[in-house]
N, C-alpha and C positions, 0 to 999 in steps of 0.2 A: 378744598375744604381749609376752613376757617378755624386757625388757633388764638383763642383769647389769652393771653399771660397775664394773669390776675395777681396786684400784688399790693401788699399792705406798707404804708407808708416807715420809713427808719425811724427808731426809739427816740421820743422829743422828752425834754425836761420834766413836761407835767406827765408823761409817762412813768418816769423814774420815780416820779414823787407822789404818786397818787392822787392825781388830781386828776376831774372830768374836763375834757376840751370844748367838745363838741363843735361847735361851729366857732369858736376860737381857735386861735393857735398857741403854739409853741414850736420853738425851734428843735431841728434836731440836734440831739446830744453829740459829743463825740463819736461814743459807741455807736448811735445812732448814722451818724456819716462812717464808720467803718461797714457797718449791716448793709448799706446800699452799695458802697463800694465793690464789696465780697459779690453781692447778687450781679452788679454789672461786671465782673469780670466774668462771674458764670455765664451772662447772656452776651459776652460781646461776638459772639459767633452767628446770634441771629439775626436774621434780618426783619426787621420791622417795617410794614405799611404805614404805621402810624402809631403815635402815641398818644394816648388820652390821659389826664390828670384831672382829680378833684381840683376845685377852687381855691382849697387851704394849702397855706404856705410850706406846711410837712409834706405834704404831699407833695408839691411842686418843685421842692428840694430836691425829695428822693428823687422824682422822675428826671430832674436835671442831670442826676448822677448817674440814672441808669441810661439815659439818652446820650452819654458818652461822645464819642466824637461824629455821631450819626447826624445827618443833615437836615432830619425830619423836625419840625417845629413840634413843641408841645400843645395838643389841643387842650384847652381847660372847660370842663364840662360841671355846672356848680351842682348837679343831680348825682354827682358820684361824692361829695362831701359825706361828713359823720352826721350822724345822728344830731340834731339838734337837744338842746338841755334848758334851753331858756335862761331862768335869772340863776339856777346852779352852774351853769358854765363858768369855768375858771375856778373854784372851791375843791376843796378837798371832800373825799366823797365823805368821810366823817360830818362835815358841815351839811352834806347832803340830807345822809341819815338822820341829823338831828332836826334840819328844818323840815323835812318831809319824810316822815318812818314809813309809813303806808306804801305810799310811791317809790320810793328808794327801795323795799323789802320786794314790789312787784316789778319792778325793772330787772331786778337780778335773780329773781325767783319764779315770781308768775307775770310772763309778759303778756299775757292775753288779757289782765286786768290791770296792766299800767296805764295810769290816764295822768299825762304831766299837763294838763290845762292850766291848774292853778298857778305854776311856774313859768307857763309859755313855753314848752317844749314840745317836741314832735311824737308824735307814736308810733309804733314799730311798722303798722299798716302804712303810716304816711311815707315812713323812708323806703318801705318795701315797694310802692308801688311807683315812686321817683327812680328807685335805682334799677331795678326790672326794666323800667322802661326805657331809660339810657343806654341798658344792655342790649335790649332789643333794638334800639336807634342804630348802635355800631354795628350790630348785625346784619342789619336791612342796607346798610351802607358801605359792606365788608363783605363781598362773598367769599374771598378766600385769601392766603397770606398770613401774618402774624401779627396782631396788634398787642398791643403794649397797655394795660390801664392799671393807674395806679391810684388807690383807693385807702379806706379807714377799717379797721375791725369791726365793728357795727355793720356799717355799709356793705363789706365784703361777707359777710356772714349771714345779712338778709337776700343778699344775692342768691347765696349757695342754698339757702332756704328754697326760693322760687326756683331753680334749677331742680330741688331735690322733691320739689312739689310736698316738704314738711308742714306740719301743724305748728301754729305759734308756739302751743303748750310746750312742744318738745325743741323749742329753738335753744335754751341753755344745753339740753344732754347733746347737739352736734358741735363739734370741734369748731375755737375759736382761731381763723388766721394768726399767726404772730407777726411782730414786727418784720418787714423785710421779707415774709413767707410768699413763696412762689405757687399758683396753683396755673393750670392750665386746662381749659376750656375748651374741647373739639367741636364744631359744628357742621354738618353737612346734610344735607338735603332736611334742615330743619330740626332736627335730631341732635340735642347737644351732650356730651360725655364728658364727664370729670377724667381725666387723665392724671392727673397729679393734684393733690391737694394739700396745703399750708406746707411745703417743705421748704425745710431749712436748714437741709444739707452743707448750704456753702460757709454759714458760719462755723461749725467745723472746722472748717480749712486754716491753714496758719498764712498769715501774710503780713508779715513784718513792716512792709511798706505801708499799710494801710494805716498802722498803730501808733 
């Protein structure tokens, strides 16, 4: 049996300030580092065959913390990166809403109507295609064992949409993985089963050495 450990990166400065990151990067905050260290402690006894990460800095930074003393290298995959927002990457959400009010509303409410072509962003369909594709590639390469995958909120959400086979219309009705949340998907004989989704119980732990 193969188990995918799917993790969202730790909190970043742009997360904390309500800015769209997309393909741009913002480093982990002290809280984000603490979150990743707590998850690393939770996973310390799990043997990973391989570690995959998005090519964006915040994901790689998280993956490095989760790797700990393990000898595996981190395999960087660009198709695990976050949805791209083109010209509105790196701006406050309010600025995006002011510049493109219709598409801002569609993004958060009507994803099936979202058309980011005027500002050079990615569609939900485009992100789902690449994200589901890399997950299928990982499954094809690894038939058993544990595989760690570090990615992003919307990218992970679209991976789960693919697994659940949900419609894009109900996308925002499904839960969104929080920072350093852990989800586990088991794959056996081609069947995928979600054993754990978006769990952040490690963040409730008191760990003075991480503060």
